[in-house]
N, C-alpha and C positions, 0 to 999 in steps of 0.2 A: 098425552100425545099432542093435544091441541096447542099447548104452550110451546112445545119444541118446534113444531112446524111453523106455527104463526110467528114465533120469535125469530126463527131463521129467515122467514120471508120478510118480516119488517126490518130486520137488520140490514137487509139488502135493498130495502125501499122498493120492493116489488108489490104490485097489486096481485090479487088472486088470479086475474086474467093473465098477467105476465107469467106467473108461476105455472098456471095451467098450460100455457103455450110452450114454455121451456121444458116441461116434464111430459108433454104429450098426453096430458090428462084433461078431463073436462073441468070447467069451473065448478060445477056441482060436486065433483069428487073432492076438489080442494076444500070446498065449504064443509062437506061432510067430515073430512079429516080434521079440520079446525074446530068442528063442533063435537069432537070426541067420539065420532063413530069409528068402529074398528075397521081399518083399511086392510086390503089384501096385501100379500107379500109383493105382488107385482107393483102395486101403488107405492108401497114403501120403497121398493127398489128404484122406481122412477124418481121419487122425491130425494132419496139419498144420493142418487147420481147427480141430480141438479144442484144440490147443496154441497156436494163433494164431501159427504160424511158417510159413516157406515150406517147400515140399517139399524143396528143396535143402539146407535146414538139417537135415533128418532123414537124409540119405544120406551115406555116406562118399565114394563116387565120384560125380562129377557125372553126372546123367542128362540127356540132351539134352531129353527131353520134360518134365523137371521145371520148366524156366523157363516153358514154355507153360502147364503146369498151374498154376503159381503165378499167372500172369497171369489165368487163368480164375477162380481162387479169389478174387483181388482184385476182379475184375469182379463176381463173384457177391456178395461182401460189400458193394460199393458199391450194387449193385442193391437188396439187402435194406435197406440203410440209407436209400436214397431212398424205397423203398416204405413204410418205417416213418414217415418224415417226412410223406409224403402221407396215410397213415392217421391220424396225429395231427391233421393239418389238417382232415380230414373229420370227425373226432370233435368237434373244437372248433366247427366250423361247425354241426354238428347240435345241439350243446348251446346255443350262442348263438342260433341261429335259433329253436329251441324256446322258449327263454326270451322272446325278442322276440315270438313269436307269442302266447304266454300273456299277456304284458303287454298286447299289443294287444287281445286278446280281452276282458280284464278292463276296461280303461279306455276303449277306443273300438272296439267290435266292428263298427261300421258302416264303419270305415276298414280297408283291407287293405294298409297300407304295408309290413308285413314281407315280403309277396310279392315286392316289388322287390329287397329285400336277399337273400332266399333265392334268387331267380332269378339275380342277378348273381354271388353267391358260389358257387352251384352251377355256373354256367357256367365260372367261373375254375377250380374244382376239376376239372371235366370236361376242360377243355383241358389241365391239368397231368397228368391221368391218361392222356390220349391221348399226350402227349409222352413220359411215362415208359414206358408199355407198348407203344407202337406206333412213334412217330416216332424215338425213340432207336435202336431196333433197325434200322429201315429205313436211317437215315443211317449207322449203323455198318457195315452190309453194303455200302452204296454206297461208303463210304470205303475199305473193304478191297478191293473190286473195282477202284476207281479207282487205288489204290496199286499193285496187281498189274499193271494195264494200263499205267501209266506206267513201271513198272520194266521190263516187257517191251519197251516202245517205246524206252527208253533203253539197253537191253541189260544192265541190272543185275539181279541176283537178290536178292530179299528173304529 
């Protein structure tokens, strides 16, 4: 363990303090990991996330839970990436709609055509937000439960 974490840290020219800050761990925890003390899965998860590697890449002997933890980290990264995309779309919509509304106010204040664009664009972004924050989670849980029930029905174990 020590060699992998320390090696990754030194490859990036980070001090133990920098790694501790980036991983939200204490310096003492980093020192313990580098001195070959067995870290918790939470510590491994934080370090793997900072180094952008899988948990199994950090450990010498394979840990059964590390694959599940790697999957959770990958899912969290995808979720954050999708949230950033949505946030960018919302910011663009706000800027463009504001500019359209200002132009409308200057040149034809008696017409309110930007309201249609704002309403439609806002509706689309609202639906995408619902999908990202609500529907995806509901369907993921349904899919997981459905797989378990089918596996039990067929006599197989997942």
